[in-house]
Chimera marker file (.cmm) of the C-alpha trace (Angstrom):
<marker_set name="trace">
<marker id="1" x="-88.831" y="-58.673" z="24.176" r="1" g="1" b="0" radius="0.5"/>
<marker id="2" x="-91.678" y="-56.569" z="25.695" r="1" g="1" b="0" radius="0.5"/>
<marker id="3" x="-91.750" y="-56.486" z="29.340" r="1" g="1" b="0" radius="0.5"/>
<marker id="4" x="-94.586" y="-54.906" z="31.477" r="1" g="1" b="0" radius="0.5"/>
<marker id="5" x="-94.089" y="-54.390" z="35.092" r="1" g="1" b="0" radius="0.5"/>
<marker id="6" x="-96.557" y="-53.023" z="37.615" r="1" g="1" b="0" radius="0.5"/>
<marker id="7" x="-95.998" y="-51.430" z="41.160" r="1" g="1" b="0" radius="0.5"/>
<marker id="8" x="-97.557" y="-49.464" z="43.727" r="1" g="1" b="0" radius="0.5"/>
<marker id="9" x="-100.053" y="-51.737" z="45.173" r="1" g="1" b="0" radius="0.5"/>
<marker id="10" x="-100.394" y="-52.392" z="48.934" r="1" g="1" b="0" radius="0.5"/>
<marker id="11" x="-102.633" y="-52.344" z="51.759" r="1" g="1" b="0" radius="0.5"/>
<marker id="12" x="-104.834" y="-49.301" z="52.450" r="1" g="1" b="0" radius="0.5"/>
<marker id="13" x="-107.867" y="-48.313" z="54.600" r="1" g="1" b="0" radius="0.5"/>
<marker id="14" x="-111.220" y="-47.573" z="53.051" r="1" g="1" b="0" radius="0.5"/>
<marker id="15" x="-111.208" y="-43.954" z="51.667" r="1" g="1" b="0" radius="0.5"/>
<marker id="16" x="-107.653" y="-44.013" z="51.152" r="1" g="1" b="0" radius="0.5"/>
<marker id="17" x="-105.530" y="-43.564" z="47.957" r="1" g="1" b="0" radius="0.5"/>
<marker id="18" x="-102.848" y="-45.325" z="46.064" r="1" g="1" b="0" radius="0.5"/>
<marker id="19" x="-100.972" y="-44.789" z="42.653" r="1" g="1" b="0" radius="0.5"/>
<marker id="20" x="-100.202" y="-47.667" z="40.731" r="1" g="1" b="0" radius="0.5"/>
<marker id="21" x="-97.456" y="-47.405" z="37.982" r="1" g="1" b="0" radius="0.5"/>
<marker id="22" x="-96.680" y="-49.538" z="35.032" r="1" g="1" b="0" radius="0.5"/>
<marker id="23" x="-93.540" y="-49.474" z="33.155" r="1" g="1" b="0" radius="0.5"/>
<marker id="24" x="-93.168" y="-51.106" z="29.534" r="1" g="1" b="0" radius="0.5"/>
<marker id="25" x="-90.049" y="-51.776" z="27.643" r="1" g="1" b="0" radius="0.5"/>
<marker id="26" x="-89.169" y="-53.454" z="24.472" r="1" g="1" b="0" radius="0.5"/>
<marker id="27" x="-91.534" y="-51.355" z="22.586" r="1" g="1" b="0" radius="0.5"/>
<marker id="28" x="-92.150" y="-47.752" z="21.190" r="1" g="1" b="0" radius="0.5"/>
<marker id="29" x="-94.578" y="-46.806" z="24.016" r="1" g="1" b="0" radius="0.5"/>
<marker id="30" x="-96.195" y="-43.979" z="22.600" r="1" g="1" b="0" radius="0.5"/>
<marker id="31" x="-97.445" y="-46.190" z="19.762" r="1" g="1" b="0" radius="0.5"/>
<marker id="32" x="-99.658" y="-48.263" z="22.014" r="1" g="1" b="0" radius="0.5"/>
<marker id="33" x="-102.958" y="-47.511" z="23.771" r="1" g="1" b="0" radius="0.5"/>
<marker id="34" x="-102.783" y="-49.006" z="27.357" r="1" g="1" b="0" radius="0.5"/>
<marker id="35" x="-105.096" y="-50.278" z="29.908" r="1" g="1" b="0" radius="0.5"/>
<marker id="36" x="-105.455" y="-51.324" z="33.423" r="1" g="1" b="0" radius="0.5"/>
<marker id="37" x="-107.482" y="-54.405" z="34.437" r="1" g="1" b="0" radius="0.5"/>
<marker id="38" x="-108.448" y="-56.070" z="37.703" r="1" g="1" b="0" radius="0.5"/>
<marker id="39" x="-109.227" y="-59.587" z="38.960" r="1" g="1" b="0" radius="0.5"/>
<marker id="40" x="-110.532" y="-60.657" z="42.567" r="1" g="1" b="0" radius="0.5"/>
<marker id="41" x="-110.373" y="-64.152" z="43.592" r="1" g="1" b="0" radius="0.5"/>
<marker id="42" x="-113.278" y="-66.177" z="42.040" r="1" g="1" b="0" radius="0.5"/>
<marker id="43" x="-114.106" y="-63.528" z="39.627" r="1" g="1" b="0" radius="0.5"/>
<marker id="44" x="-113.654" y="-62.579" z="35.912" r="1" g="1" b="0" radius="0.5"/>
<marker id="45" x="-110.905" y="-60.079" z="34.885" r="1" g="1" b="0" radius="0.5"/>
<marker id="46" x="-112.531" y="-56.747" z="34.829" r="1" g="1" b="0" radius="0.5"/>
<marker id="47" x="-111.503" y="-53.651" z="32.614" r="1" g="1" b="0" radius="0.5"/>
<marker id="48" x="-110.908" y="-50.619" z="34.810" r="1" g="1" b="0" radius="0.5"/>
<marker id="49" x="-109.629" y="-48.087" z="32.437" r="1" g="1" b="0" radius="0.5"/>
<marker id="50" x="-107.833" y="-47.457" z="29.119" r="1" g="1" b="0" radius="0.5"/>
<marker id="51" x="-106.029" y="-44.377" z="27.589" r="1" g="1" b="0" radius="0.5"/>
<marker id="52" x="-104.925" y="-43.824" z="23.824" r="1" g="1" b="0" radius="0.5"/>
<marker id="53" x="-101.293" y="-43.279" z="22.760" r="1" g="1" b="0" radius="0.5"/>
<marker id="54" x="-101.365" y="-39.673" z="23.392" r="1" g="1" b="0" radius="0.5"/>
<marker id="55" x="-103.041" y="-39.434" z="26.808" r="1" g="1" b="0" radius="0.5"/>
<marker id="56" x="-105.951" y="-37.418" z="25.474" r="1" g="1" b="0" radius="0.5"/>
<marker id="57" x="-108.685" y="-39.898" z="25.567" r="1" g="1" b="0" radius="0.5"/>
<marker id="58" x="-109.459" y="-42.378" z="28.052" r="1" g="1" b="0" radius="0.5"/>
<marker id="59" x="-112.252" y="-44.422" z="29.423" r="1" g="1" b="0" radius="0.5"/>
<marker id="60" x="-113.358" y="-46.109" z="32.841" r="1" g="1" b="0" radius="0.5"/>
<marker id="61" x="-115.503" y="-48.909" z="33.986" r="1" g="1" b="0" radius="0.5"/>
<marker id="62" x="-118.739" y="-47.872" z="35.802" r="1" g="1" b="0" radius="0.5"/>
<marker id="63" x="-117.558" y="-48.829" z="39.319" r="1" g="1" b="0" radius="0.5"/>
<marker id="64" x="-114.401" y="-46.737" z="39.319" r="1" g="1" b="0" radius="0.5"/>
<marker id="65" x="-115.606" y="-43.804" z="37.255" r="1" g="1" b="0" radius="0.5"/>
<marker id="66" x="-115.111" y="-40.500" z="39.349" r="1" g="1" b="0" radius="0.5"/>
<marker id="67" x="-112.649" y="-42.341" z="41.559" r="1" g="1" b="0" radius="0.5"/>
<marker id="68" x="-109.838" y="-43.479" z="39.500" r="1" g="1" b="0" radius="0.5"/>
<marker id="69" x="-107.587" y="-41.406" z="37.053" r="1" g="1" b="0" radius="0.5"/>
<marker id="70" x="-105.312" y="-42.980" z="34.245" r="1" g="1" b="0" radius="0.5"/>
<marker id="71" x="-102.558" y="-40.981" z="32.883" r="1" g="1" b="0" radius="0.5"/>
<marker id="72" x="-99.261" y="-41.573" z="30.909" r="1" g="1" b="0" radius="0.5"/>
<marker id="73" x="-95.758" y="-40.273" z="30.593" r="1" g="1" b="0" radius="0.5"/>
<marker id="74" x="-94.673" y="-41.250" z="27.214" r="1" g="1" b="0" radius="0.5"/>
<marker id="75" x="-91.100" y="-39.733" z="28.077" r="1" g="1" b="0" radius="0.5"/>
<marker id="76" x="-90.847" y="-42.316" z="30.916" r="1" g="1" b="0" radius="0.5"/>
<marker id="77" x="-92.585" y="-45.231" z="29.177" r="1" g="1" b="0" radius="0.5"/>
<marker id="78" x="-94.899" y="-45.202" z="32.155" r="1" g="1" b="0" radius="0.5"/>
<marker id="79" x="-98.498" y="-45.748" z="32.723" r="1" g="1" b="0" radius="0.5"/>
<marker id="80" x="-100.280" y="-44.586" z="36.025" r="1" g="1" b="0" radius="0.5"/>
<marker id="81" x="-103.633" y="-45.149" z="37.792" r="1" g="1" b="0" radius="0.5"/>
<marker id="82" x="-104.541" y="-42.884" z="40.538" r="1" g="1" b="0" radius="0.5"/>
<marker id="83" x="-107.107" y="-44.437" z="42.839" r="1" g="1" b="0" radius="0.5"/>
<marker id="84" x="-108.864" y="-42.231" z="45.326" r="1" g="1" b="0" radius="0.5"/>
<marker id="85" x="-111.731" y="-43.025" z="47.893" r="1" g="1" b="0" radius="0.5"/>
<marker id="86" x="-110.835" y="-46.612" z="47.633" r="1" g="1" b="0" radius="0.5"/>
<marker id="87" x="-113.435" y="-49.265" z="48.793" r="1" g="1" b="0" radius="0.5"/>
<marker id="88" x="-113.228" y="-52.950" z="49.892" r="1" g="1" b="0" radius="0.5"/>
<marker id="89" x="-114.727" y="-54.062" z="46.582" r="1" g="1" b="0" radius="0.5"/>
<marker id="90" x="-111.652" y="-52.455" z="44.991" r="1" g="1" b="0" radius="0.5"/>
<marker id="91" x="-109.661" y="-55.344" z="46.228" r="1" g="1" b="0" radius="0.5"/>
<marker id="92" x="-107.983" y="-57.309" z="43.478" r="1" g="1" b="0" radius="0.5"/>
<marker id="93" x="-104.984" y="-57.846" z="41.546" r="1" g="1" b="0" radius="0.5"/>
<marker id="94" x="-104.502" y="-55.023" z="39.212" r="1" g="1" b="0" radius="0.5"/>
<marker id="95" x="-102.852" y="-55.643" z="35.820" r="1" g="1" b="0" radius="0.5"/>
<marker id="96" x="-101.381" y="-53.497" z="33.184" r="1" g="1" b="0" radius="0.5"/>
<marker id="97" x="-101.963" y="-54.292" z="29.659" r="1" g="1" b="0" radius="0.5"/>
<marker id="98" x="-100.508" y="-52.948" z="26.227" r="1" g="1" b="0" radius="0.5"/>
<marker id="99" x="-102.828" y="-52.863" z="23.162" r="1" g="1" b="0" radius="0.5"/>
<marker id="100" x="-101.436" y="-53.355" z="19.558" r="1" g="1" b="0" radius="0.5"/>
<marker id="101" x="-103.690" y="-50.301" z="18.649" r="1" g="1" b="0" radius="0.5"/>
<marker id="102" x="-102.922" y="-46.652" z="19.359" r="1" g="1" b="0" radius="0.5"/>
<marker id="103" x="-106.502" y="-45.807" z="19.738" r="1" g="1" b="0" radius="0.5"/>
<marker id="104" x="-109.213" y="-47.695" z="21.812" r="1" g="1" b="0" radius="0.5"/>
<marker id="105" x="-112.788" y="-46.440" z="22.442" r="1" g="1" b="0" radius="0.5"/>
<marker id="106" x="-115.751" y="-48.982" z="23.137" r="1" g="1" b="0" radius="0.5"/>
<marker id="107" x="-113.299" y="-52.065" z="23.172" r="1" g="1" b="0" radius="0.5"/>
<marker id="108" x="-110.805" y="-50.211" z="25.698" r="1" g="1" b="0" radius="0.5"/>
<marker id="109" x="-112.242" y="-52.270" z="28.587" r="1" g="1" b="0" radius="0.5"/>
<marker id="110" x="-112.246" y="-55.671" z="26.959" r="1" g="1" b="0" radius="0.5"/>
<marker id="111" x="-109.135" y="-57.899" z="27.534" r="1" g="1" b="0" radius="0.5"/>
<marker id="112" x="-109.105" y="-59.076" z="24.008" r="1" g="1" b="0" radius="0.5"/>
<marker id="113" x="-107.996" y="-55.493" z="22.884" r="1" g="1" b="0" radius="0.5"/>
<marker id="114" x="-104.387" y="-56.152" z="24.509" r="1" g="1" b="0" radius="0.5"/>
<marker id="115" x="-101.638" y="-58.415" z="23.712" r="1" g="1" b="0" radius="0.5"/>
<marker id="116" x="-99.134" y="-58.075" z="26.454" r="1" g="1" b="0" radius="0.5"/>
<marker id="117" x="-99.682" y="-58.153" z="30.174" r="1" g="1" b="0" radius="0.5"/>
<marker id="118" x="-97.833" y="-57.455" z="33.340" r="1" g="1" b="0" radius="0.5"/>
<marker id="119" x="-97.813" y="-59.781" z="36.301" r="1" g="1" b="0" radius="0.5"/>
<marker id="120" x="-99.914" y="-57.708" z="38.355" r="1" g="1" b="0" radius="0.5"/>
<marker id="121" x="-99.875" y="-55.857" z="41.628" r="1" g="1" b="0" radius="0.5"/>
<marker id="122" x="-101.965" y="-56.466" z="44.606" r="1" g="1" b="0" radius="0.5"/>
<marker id="123" x="-104.336" y="-53.891" z="45.944" r="1" g="1" b="0" radius="0.5"/>
<marker id="124" x="-106.275" y="-54.707" z="49.330" r="1" g="1" b="0" radius="0.5"/>
<marker id="125" x="-108.557" y="-52.300" z="50.837" r="1" g="1" b="0" radius="0.5"/>
<marker id="126" x="-109.622" y="-52.862" z="54.368" r="1" g="1" b="0" radius="0.5"/>
<marker id="127" x="-113.027" y="-51.695" z="55.755" r="1" g="1" b="0" radius="0.5"/>
<link id1="1" id2="2" r="1" g="1" b="0" radius="0.2"/>
<link id1="2" id2="3" r="1" g="1" b="0" radius="0.2"/>
<link id1="3" id2="4" r="1" g="1" b="0" radius="0.2"/>
<link id1="4" id2="5" r="1" g="1" b="0" radius="0.2"/>
<link id1="5" id2="6" r="1" g="1" b="0" radius="0.2"/>
<link id1="6" id2="7" r="1" g="1" b="0" radius="0.2"/>
<link id1="7" id2="8" r="1" g="1" b="0" radius="0.2"/>
<link id1="8" id2="9" r="1" g="1" b="0" radius="0.2"/>
<link id1="9" id2="10" r="1" g="1" b="0" radius="0.2"/>
<link id1="10" id2="11" r="1" g="1" b="0" radius="0.2"/>
<link id1="11" id2="12" r="1" g="1" b="0" radius="0.2"/>
<link id1="12" id2="13" r="1" g="1" b="0" radius="0.2"/>
<link id1="13" id2="14" r="1" g="1" b="0" radius="0.2"/>
<link id1="14" id2="15" r="1" g="1" b="0" radius="0.2"/>
<link id1="15" id2="16" r="1" g="1" b="0" radius="0.2"/>
<link id1="16" id2="17" r="1" g="1" b="0" radius="0.2"/>
<link id1="17" id2="18" r="1" g="1" b="0" radius="0.2"/>
<link id1="18" id2="19" r="1" g="1" b="0" radius="0.2"/>
<link id1="19" id2="20" r="1" g="1" b="0" radius="0.2"/>
<link id1="20" id2="21" r="1" g="1" b="0" radius="0.2"/>
<link id1="21" id2="22" r="1" g="1" b="0" radius="0.2"/>
<link id1="22" id2="23" r="1" g="1" b="0" radius="0.2"/>
<link id1="23" id2="24" r="1" g="1" b="0" radius="0.2"/>
<link id1="24" id2="25" r="1" g="1" b="0" radius="0.2"/>
<link id1="25" id2="26" r="1" g="1" b="0" radius="0.2"/>
<link id1="26" id2="27" r="1" g="1" b="0" radius="0.2"/>
<link id1="27" id2="28" r="1" g="1" b="0" radius="0.2"/>
<link id1="28" id2="29" r="1" g="1" b="0" radius="0.2"/>
<link id1="29" id2="30" r="1" g="1" b="0" radius="0.2"/>
<link id1="30" id2="31" r="1" g="1" b="0" radius="0.2"/>
<link id1="31" id2="32" r="1" g="1" b="0" radius="0.2"/>
<link id1="32" id2="33" r="1" g="1" b="0" radius="0.2"/>
<link id1="33" id2="34" r="1" g="1" b="0" radius="0.2"/>
<link id1="34" id2="35" r="1" g="1" b="0" radius="0.2"/>
<link id1="35" id2="36" r="1" g="1" b="0" radius="0.2"/>
<link id1="36" id2="37" r="1" g="1" b="0" radius="0.2"/>
<link id1="37" id2="38" r="1" g="1" b="0" radius="0.2"/>
<link id1="38" id2="39" r="1" g="1" b="0" radius="0.2"/>
<link id1="39" id2="40" r="1" g="1" b="0" radius="0.2"/>
<link id1="40" id2="41" r="1" g="1" b="0" radius="0.2"/>
<link id1="41" id2="42" r="1" g="1" b="0" radius="0.2"/>
<link id1="42" id2="43" r="1" g="1" b="0" radius="0.2"/>
<link id1="43" id2="44" r="1" g="1" b="0" radius="0.2"/>
<link id1="44" id2="45" r="1" g="1" b="0" radius="0.2"/>
<link id1="45" id2="46" r="1" g="1" b="0" radius="0.2"/>
<link id1="46" id2="47" r="1" g="1" b="0" radius="0.2"/>
<link id1="47" id2="48" r="1" g="1" b="0" radius="0.2"/>
<link id1="48" id2="49" r="1" g="1" b="0" radius="0.2"/>
<link id1="49" id2="50" r="1" g="1" b="0" radius="0.2"/>
<link id1="50" id2="51" r="1" g="1" b="0" radius="0.2"/>
<link id1="51" id2="52" r="1" g="1" b="0" radius="0.2"/>
<link id1="52" id2="53" r="1" g="1" b="0" radius="0.2"/>
<link id1="53" id2="54" r="1" g="1" b="0" radius="0.2"/>
<link id1="54" id2="55" r="1" g="1" b="0" radius="0.2"/>
<link id1="55" id2="56" r="1" g="1" b="0" radius="0.2"/>
<link id1="56" id2="57" r="1" g="1" b="0" radius="0.2"/>
<link id1="57" id2="58" r="1" g="1" b="0" radius="0.2"/>
<link id1="58" id2="59" r="1" g="1" b="0" radius="0.2"/>
<link id1="59" id2="60" r="1" g="1" b="0" radius="0.2"/>
<link id1="60" id2="61" r="1" g="1" b="0" radius="0.2"/>
<link id1="61" id2="62" r="1" g="1" b="0" radius="0.2"/>
<link id1="62" id2="63" r="1" g="1" b="0" radius="0.2"/>
<link id1="63" id2="64" r="1" g="1" b="0" radius="0.2"/>
<link id1="64" id2="65" r="1" g="1" b="0" radius="0.2"/>
<link id1="65" id2="66" r="1" g="1" b="0" radius="0.2"/>
<link id1="66" id2="67" r="1" g="1" b="0" radius="0.2"/>
<link id1="67" id2="68" r="1" g="1" b="0" radius="0.2"/>
<link id1="68" id2="69" r="1" g="1" b="0" radius="0.2"/>
<link id1="69" id2="70" r="1" g="1" b="0" radius="0.2"/>
<link id1="70" id2="71" r="1" g="1" b="0" radius="0.2"/>
<link id1="71" id2="72" r="1" g="1" b="0" radius="0.2"/>
<link id1="72" id2="73" r="1" g="1" b="0" radius="0.2"/>
<link id1="73" id2="74" r="1" g="1" b="0" radius="0.2"/>
<link id1="74" id2="75" r="1" g="1" b="0" radius="0.2"/>
<link id1="75" id2="76" r="1" g="1" b="0" radius="0.2"/>
<link id1="76" id2="77" r="1" g="1" b="0" radius="0.2"/>
<link id1="77" id2="78" r="1" g="1" b="0" radius="0.2"/>
<link id1="78" id2="79" r="1" g="1" b="0" radius="0.2"/>
<link id1="79" id2="80" r="1" g="1" b="0" radius="0.2"/>
<link id1="80" id2="81" r="1" g="1" b="0" radius="0.2"/>
<link id1="81" id2="82" r="1" g="1" b="0" radius="0.2"/>
<link id1="82" id2="83" r="1" g="1" b="0" radius="0.2"/>
<link id1="83" id2="84" r="1" g="1" b="0" radius="0.2"/>
<link id1="84" id2="85" r="1" g="1" b="0" radius="0.2"/>
<link id1="85" id2="86" r="1" g="1" b="0" radius="0.2"/>
<link id1="86" id2="87" r="1" g="1" b="0" radius="0.2"/>
<link id1="87" id2="88" r="1" g="1" b="0" radius="0.2"/>
<link id1="88" id2="89" r="1" g="1" b="0" radius="0.2"/>
<link id1="89" id2="90" r="1" g="1" b="0" radius="0.2"/>
<link id1="90" id2="91" r="1" g="1" b="0" radius="0.2"/>
<link id1="91" id2="92" r="1" g="1" b="0" radius="0.2"/>
<link id1="92" id2="93" r="1" g="1" b="0" radius="0.2"/>
<link id1="93" id2="94" r="1" g="1" b="0" radius="0.2"/>
<link id1="94" id2="95" r="1" g="1" b="0" radius="0.2"/>
<link id1="95" id2="96" r="1" g="1" b="0" radius="0.2"/>
<link id1="96" id2="97" r="1" g="1" b="0" radius="0.2"/>
<link id1="97" id2="98" r="1" g="1" b="0" radius="0.2"/>
<link id1="98" id2="99" r="1" g="1" b="0" radius="0.2"/>
<link id1="99" id2="100" r="1" g="1" b="0" radius="0.2"/>
<link id1="100" id2="101" r="1" g="1" b="0" radius="0.2"/>
<link id1="101" id2="102" r="1" g="1" b="0" radius="0.2"/>
<link id1="102" id2="103" r="1" g="1" b="0" radius="0.2"/>
<link id1="103" id2="104" r="1" g="1" b="0" radius="0.2"/>
<link id1="104" id2="105" r="1" g="1" b="0" radius="0.2"/>
<link id1="105" id2="106" r="1" g="1" b="0" radius="0.2"/>
<link id1="106" id2="107" r="1" g="1" b="0" radius="0.2"/>
<link id1="107" id2="108" r="1" g="1" b="0" radius="0.2"/>
<link id1="108" id2="109" r="1" g="1" b="0" radius="0.2"/>
<link id1="109" id2="110" r="1" g="1" b="0" radius="0.2"/>
<link id1="110" id2="111" r="1" g="1" b="0" radius="0.2"/>
<link id1="111" id2="112" r="1" g="1" b="0" radius="0.2"/>
<link id1="112" id2="113" r="1" g="1" b="0" radius="0.2"/>
<link id1="113" id2="114" r="1" g="1" b="0" radius="0.2"/>
<link id1="114" id2="115" r="1" g="1" b="0" radius="0.2"/>
<link id1="115" id2="116" r="1" g="1" b="0" radius="0.2"/>
<link id1="116" id2="117" r="1" g="1" b="0" radius="0.2"/>
<link id1="117" id2="118" r="1" g="1" b="0" radius="0.2"/>
<link id1="118" id2="119" r="1" g="1" b="0" radius="0.2"/>
<link id1="119" id2="120" r="1" g="1" b="0" radius="0.2"/>
<link id1="120" id2="121" r="1" g="1" b="0" radius="0.2"/>
<link id1="121" id2="122" r="1" g="1" b="0" radius="0.2"/>
<link id1="122" id2="123" r="1" g="1" b="0" radius="0.2"/>
<link id1="123" id2="124" r="1" g="1" b="0" radius="0.2"/>
<link id1="124" id2="125" r="1" g="1" b="0" radius="0.2"/>
<link id1="125" id2="126" r="1" g="1" b="0" radius="0.2"/>
<link id1="126" id2="127" r="1" g="1" b="0" radius="0.2"/>
</marker_set>
């Protein structure tokens, strides 16, 4: 049974940083591309970032490019999202997702590219 568990969310002031973690179990972690999504109340789920199985290719949404960095440690079955220079608009529930594919390019920010999801971790940025 695949389990996906996010952690690391919290309350931070604008300009601050947080690092999210996501541990996946019940699968061969390095067979899968991974992604981060977020959803604010009343808004659609938004693709934040994706990374391929090896960790040498990744992509970002325009709103986080240059501020967020995705990475993975396959030995630990863990995905990370380093978030710097956080803004109030970054406030959302952040979700980790597992893709059935090992490579993702243009479809990496689309929810339909993923088939397992975590329960989310809340990030709140105060102004």
